[in-house]
Biopython code that builds the backbone (N, CA, C, O; Angstrom):
import numpy as np
from Bio.PDB.StructureBuilder import StructureBuilder

atoms = [
    (1, "MET", "N", (-86.748, -110.047, -4.876)),
    (1, "MET", "CA", (-85.654, -109.857, -5.801)),
    (1, "MET", "C", (-86.123, -110.031, -7.247)),
    (1, "MET", "O", (-85.853, -109.176, -8.090)),
    (2, "ILE", "N", (-86.822, -111.126, -7.537)),
    (2, "ILE", "CA", (-87.289, -111.379, -8.894)),
    (2, "ILE", "C", (-88.359, -110.375, -9.292)),
    (2, "ILE", "O", (-88.412, -109.949, -10.446)),
    (3, "ALA", "N", (-89.213, -109.993, -8.346)),
    (3, "ALA", "CA", (-90.255, -109.013, -8.648)),
    (3, "ALA", "C", (-89.636, -107.657, -8.985)),
    (3, "ALA", "O", (-90.101, -106.966, -9.892)),
    (4, "THR", "N", (-88.605, -107.284, -8.267)),
    (4, "THR", "CA", (-87.916, -106.016, -8.558)),
    (4, "THR", "C", (-87.277, -106.053, -9.941)),
    (4, "THR", "O", (-87.341, -105.081, -10.692)),
    (5, "LEU", "N", (-86.669, -107.168, -10.261)),
    (5, "LEU", "CA", (-86.055, -107.323, -11.583)),
    (5, "LEU", "C", (-87.115, -107.275, -12.684)),
    (5, "LEU", "O", (-86.889, -106.670, -13.732)),
    (6, "ALA", "N", (-88.254, -107.901, -12.458)),
    (6, "ALA", "CA", (-89.331, -107.887, -13.445)),
    (6, "ALA", "C", (-89.874, -106.476, -13.644)),
    (6, "ALA", "O", (-90.165, -106.080, -14.773)),
    (7, "ARG", "N", (-90.014, -105.719, -12.565)),
    (7, "ARG", "CA", (-90.481, -104.328, -12.686)),
    (7, "ARG", "C", (-89.476, -103.477, -13.454)),
    (7, "ARG", "O", (-89.864, -102.648, -14.277)),
    (8, "ALA", "N", (-88.193, -103.677, -13.188)),
    (8, "ALA", "CA", (-87.156, -102.902, -13.877)),
    (8, "ALA", "C", (-87.146, -103.229, -15.367)),
    (8, "ALA", "O", (-87.008, -102.332, -16.199)),
    (9, "LEU", "N", (-87.290, -104.499, -15.706)),
    (9, "LEU", "CA", (-87.300, -104.874, -17.120)),
    (9, "LEU", "C", (-88.544, -104.376, -17.834)),
    (9, "LEU", "O", (-88.480, -104.031, -19.014)),
    (10, "SER", "N", (-89.667, -104.333, -17.145)),
    (10, "SER", "CA", (-90.879, -103.839, -17.793)),
    (10, "SER", "C", (-90.795, -102.343, -18.062)),
    (10, "SER", "O", (-91.404, -101.854, -19.012)),
    (11, "ARG", "N", (-90.056, -101.617, -17.246)),
    (11, "ARG", "CA", (-89.892, -100.174, -17.476)),
    (11, "ARG", "C", (-88.926, -99.907, -18.627)),
    (11, "ARG", "O", (-89.080, -98.933, -19.363)),
    (12, "VAL", "N", (-87.933, -100.776, -18.774)),
    (12, "VAL", "CA", (-86.905, -100.583, -19.804)),
    (12, "VAL", "C", (-87.440, -100.952, -21.178)),
    (12, "VAL", "O", (-87.031, -100.368, -22.181)),
    (13, "ARG", "N", (-88.335, -101.899, -21.232)),
    (13, "ARG", "CA", (-88.826, -102.401, -22.518)),
    (13, "ARG", "C", (-89.502, -101.294, -23.318)),
    (13, "ARG", "O", (-90.376, -100.592, -22.810)),
    (14, "ARG", "N", (-89.090, -101.148, -24.568)),
    (14, "ARG", "CA", (-89.654, -100.114, -25.427)),
    (14, "ARG", "C", (-90.904, -100.639, -26.104)),
    (14, "ARG", "O", (-91.071, -101.850, -26.252)),
    (15, "PRO", "N", (-91.783, -99.735, -26.516)),
    (15, "PRO", "CA", (-92.953, -100.185, -27.274)),
    (15, "PRO", "C", (-92.553, -100.711, -28.641)),
    (15, "PRO", "O", (-91.456, -100.423, -29.120)),
    (16, "ALA", "N", (-93.418, -101.467, -29.264)),
    (16, "ALA", "CA", (-93.133, -102.057, -30.570)),
    (16, "ALA", "C", (-92.904, -100.969, -31.620)),
    (16, "ALA", "O", (-93.483, -99.886, -31.541)),
    (17, "THR", "N", (-92.069, -101.266, -32.586)),
    (17, "THR", "CA", (-91.763, -100.320, -33.655)),
    (17, "THR", "C", (-92.992, -100.128, -34.538)),
    (17, "THR", "O", (-93.708, -101.080, -34.846)),
    (18, "ASP", "N", (-93.215, -98.907, -34.928)),
    (18, "ASP", "CA", (-94.359, -98.597, -35.777)),
    (18, "ASP", "C", (-94.132, -99.175, -37.178)),
    (18, "ASP", "O", (-93.007, -99.188, -37.677)),
    (19, "VAL", "N", (-95.195, -99.644, -37.794)),
    (19, "VAL", "CA", (-95.103, -100.260, -39.119)),
    (19, "VAL", "C", (-94.660, -99.228, -40.158)),
    (19, "VAL", "O", (-93.939, -99.563, -41.098)),
    (20, "GLU", "N", (-95.082, -97.994, -39.993)),
    (20, "GLU", "CA", (-94.707, -96.947, -40.950)),
    (20, "GLU", "C", (-93.194, -96.735, -40.965)),
    (20, "GLU", "O", (-92.620, -96.467, -42.020)),
    (21, "ASP", "N", (-92.552, -96.850, -39.820)),
    (21, "ASP", "CA", (-91.097, -96.719, -39.777)),
    (21, "ASP", "C", (-90.436, -97.834, -40.580)),
    (21, "ASP", "O", (-89.476, -97.595, -41.313)),
    (22, "LEU", "N", (-90.949, -99.044, -40.440)),
    (22, "LEU", "CA", (-90.382, -100.166, -41.184)),
    (22, "LEU", "C", (-90.601, -100.013, -42.686)),
    (22, "LEU", "O", (-89.736, -100.377, -43.483)),
    (23, "LYS", "N", (-91.757, -99.473, -43.071)),
    (23, "LYS", "CA", (-92.018, -99.226, -44.499)),
    (23, "LYS", "C", (-91.047, -98.204, -45.055)),
    (23, "LYS", "O", (-90.545, -98.360, -46.168)),
    (24, "THR", "N", (-90.781, -97.159, -44.287)),
    (24, "THR", "CA", (-89.850, -96.123, -44.737)),
    (24, "THR", "C", (-88.449, -96.695, -44.917)),
    (24, "THR", "O", (-87.775, -96.397, -45.903)),
    (25, "ILE", "N", (-88.014, -97.509, -43.972)),
    (25, "ILE", "CA", (-86.691, -98.124, -44.074)),
    (25, "ILE", "C", (-86.625, -99.049, -45.281)),
    (25, "ILE", "O", (-85.624, -99.062, -45.997)),
    (26, "ALA", "N", (-87.682, -99.824, -45.514)),
    (26, "ALA", "CA", (-87.707, -100.738, -46.659)),
    (26, "ALA", "C", (-87.660, -99.978, -47.975)),
    (26, "ALA", "O", (-86.992, -100.414, -48.913)),
    (27, "ILE", "N", (-88.355, -98.855, -48.062)),
    (27, "ILE", "CA", (-88.350, -98.050, -49.293)),
    (27, "ILE", "C", (-86.957, -97.507, -49.563)),
    (27, "ILE", "O", (-86.487, -97.560, -50.700)),
    (28, "PHE", "N", (-86.287, -96.984, -48.537)),
    (28, "PHE", "CA", (-84.944, -96.442, -48.742)),
    (28, "PHE", "C", (-83.947, -97.534, -49.092)),
    (28, "PHE", "O", (-83.055, -97.310, -49.909)),
    (29, "CYS", "N", (-84.081, -98.717, -48.486)),
    (29, "CYS", "CA", (-83.183, -99.830, -48.834)),
    (29, "CYS", "C", (-83.403, -100.265, -50.279)),
    (29, "CYS", "O", (-82.442, -100.524, -51.003)),
    (30, "GLY", "N", (-84.653, -100.346, -50.696)),
    (30, "GLY", "CA", (-84.957, -100.720, -52.071)),
    (30, "GLY", "C", (-84.452, -99.696, -53.066)),
    (30, "GLY", "O", (-83.920, -100.056, -54.116)),
    (31, "ALA", "N", (-84.615, -98.415, -52.742)),
    (31, "ALA", "CA", (-84.128, -97.366, -53.636)),
    (31, "ALA", "C", (-82.606, -97.404, -53.736)),
    (31, "ALA", "O", (-82.050, -97.207, -54.816)),
    (32, "GLY", "N", (-81.931, -97.657, -52.619)),
    (32, "GLY", "CA", (-80.472, -97.755, -52.641)),
    (32, "GLY", "C", (-79.991, -98.929, -53.467)),
    (32, "GLY", "O", (-79.014, -98.811, -54.206)),
    (33, "LEU", "N", (-80.668, -100.061, -53.350)),
    (33, "LEU", "CA", (-80.312, -101.233, -54.151)),
    (33, "LEU", "C", (-80.529, -100.964, -55.632)),
    (33, "LEU", "O", (-79.681, -101.303, -56.457)),
    (34, "LEU", "N", (-81.665, -100.356, -55.972)),
    (34, "LEU", "CA", (-81.947, -100.031, -57.366)),
    (34, "LEU", "C", (-80.908, -99.068, -57.924)),
    (34, "LEU", "O", (-80.422, -99.255, -59.039)),
    (35, "PHE", "N", (-80.568, -98.047, -57.161)),
    (35, "PHE", "CA", (-79.567, -97.074, -57.603)),
    (35, "PHE", "C", (-78.216, -97.746, -57.817)),
    (35, "PHE", "O", (-77.523, -97.445, -58.788)),
    (36, "THR", "N", (-77.837, -98.653, -56.922)),
    (36, "THR", "CA", (-76.561, -99.356, -57.053)),
    (36, "THR", "C", (-76.531, -100.226, -58.301)),
    (36, "THR", "O", (-75.530, -100.257, -59.016)),
    (37, "LEU", "N", (-77.628, -100.934, -58.565)),
    (37, "LEU", "CA", (-77.674, -101.779, -59.758)),
    (37, "LEU", "C", (-77.638, -100.961, -61.040)),
    (37, "LEU", "O", (-76.962, -101.336, -61.998)),
    (38, "VAL", "N", (-78.361, -99.847, -61.064)),
    (38, "VAL", "CA", (-78.355, -98.987, -62.255)),
    (38, "VAL", "C", (-76.967, -98.390, -62.461)),
    (38, "VAL", "O", (-76.493, -98.316, -63.594)),
    (39, "ALA", "N", (-76.314, -97.968, -61.391)),
    (39, "ALA", "CA", (-74.972, -97.408, -61.513)),
    (39, "ALA", "C", (-73.985, -98.458, -62.003)),
    (39, "ALA", "O", (-73.116, -98.157, -62.822)),
    (40, "ALA", "N", (-74.108, -99.686, -61.511)),
    (40, "ALA", "CA", (-73.203, -100.755, -61.946)),
    (40, "ALA", "C", (-73.423, -101.081, -63.416)),
    (40, "ALA", "O", (-72.466, -101.353, -64.141)),
    (41, "MET", "N", (-74.679, -101.057, -63.863)),
    (41, "MET", "CA", (-74.953, -101.334, -65.273)),
    (41, "MET", "C", (-74.489, -100.174, -66.151)),
    (41, "MET", "O", (-74.055, -100.406, -67.280)),
    (42, "ALA", "N", (-74.565, -98.950, -65.675)),
    (42, "ALA", "CA", (-74.129, -97.796, -66.457)),
    (42, "ALA", "C", (-72.610, -97.792, -66.633)),
    (42, "ALA", "O", (-72.097, -97.407, -67.684)),
    (43, "VAL", "N", (-71.911, -98.220, -65.605)),
    (43, "VAL", "CA", (-70.452, -98.255, -65.683)),
    (43, "VAL", "C", (-70.002, -99.437, -66.522)),
    (43, "VAL", "O", (-68.913, -99.410, -67.095)),
    (44, "GLY", "N", (-70.809, -100.454, -66.600)),
    (44, "GLY", "CA", (-70.493, -101.607, -67.427)),
    (44, "GLY", "C", (-69.950, -102.786, -66.653)),
    (44, "GLY", "O", (-69.296, -103.656, -67.228)),
    (45, "LEU", "N", (-70.206, -102.831, -65.364)),
    (45, "LEU", "CA", (-69.748, -103.969, -64.584)),
    (45, "LEU", "C", (-70.591, -105.194, -64.923)),
    (45, "LEU", "O", (-71.815, -105.110, -65.021)),
    (46, "ALA", "N", (-69.932, -106.315, -65.099)),
    (46, "ALA", "CA", (-70.653, -107.552, -65.388)),
    (46, "ALA", "C", (-71.143, -108.142, -64.083)),
    (46, "ALA", "O", (-70.340, -108.485, -63.216)),
    (47, "LEU", "N", (-72.456, -108.266, -63.932)),
    (47, "LEU", "CA", (-73.008, -108.803, -62.710)),
    (47, "LEU", "C", (-73.353, -110.295, -62.833)),
    (47, "LEU", "O", (-73.933, -110.879, -61.919)),
    (48, "GLY", "N", (-72.998, -110.889, -63.944)),
    (48, "GLY", "CA", (-73.293, -112.293, -64.170)),
    (48, "GLY", "C", (-72.150, -113.192, -63.733)),
    (48, "GLY", "O", (-71.278, -112.774, -62.971)),
    (49, "PRO", "N", (-72.156, -114.440, -64.219)),
    (49, "PRO", "CA", (-71.124, -115.385, -63.799)),
    (49, "PRO", "C", (-69.797, -115.226, -64.563)),
    (49, "PRO", "O", (-68.853, -115.969, -64.298)),
    (50, "GLU", "N", (-69.709, -114.285, -65.492)),
    (50, "GLU", "CA", (-68.501, -114.143, -66.301)),
    (50, "GLU", "C", (-67.232, -113.855, -65.488)),
    (50, "GLU", "O", (-66.186, -114.421, -65.806)),
    (51, "PRO", "N", (-67.274, -113.001, -64.452)),
    (51, "PRO", "CA", (-66.020, -112.717, -63.735)),
    (51, "PRO", "C", (-65.449, -113.923, -63.014)),
    (51, "PRO", "O", (-64.270, -113.934, -62.659)),
    (52, "PHE", "N", (-66.263, -114.927, -62.795)),
    (52, "PHE", "CA", (-65.788, -116.094, -62.048)),
    (52, "PHE", "C", (-65.304, -117.082, -63.039)),
    (52, "PHE", "O", (-64.849, -118.162, -62.663)),
]
sb = StructureBuilder()
sb.init_structure("model")
sb.init_model(0)
sb.init_chain("A")
sb.init_seg("    ")
for serial, (resi, resn, name, xyz) in enumerate(atoms, 1):
    if name == "N":
        sb.init_residue(resn, " ", resi, " ")
    sb.init_atom(name, np.array(xyz, "f"), 0.0, 1.0, " ", f" {name:<3s}", serial, name[0])
structure = sb.get_structure()
């Protein structure tokens, strides 16, 4: 029973994520954050402690 379960789990397990995929995701997240900050500064939103 346990051996069958172990074989089934080993077949389901995916290989590790490629590092290049993680780099691509990090670049897009960083670009999105930068774009959001630039847009907020262009509109004139105060990002400091003043609104509180």
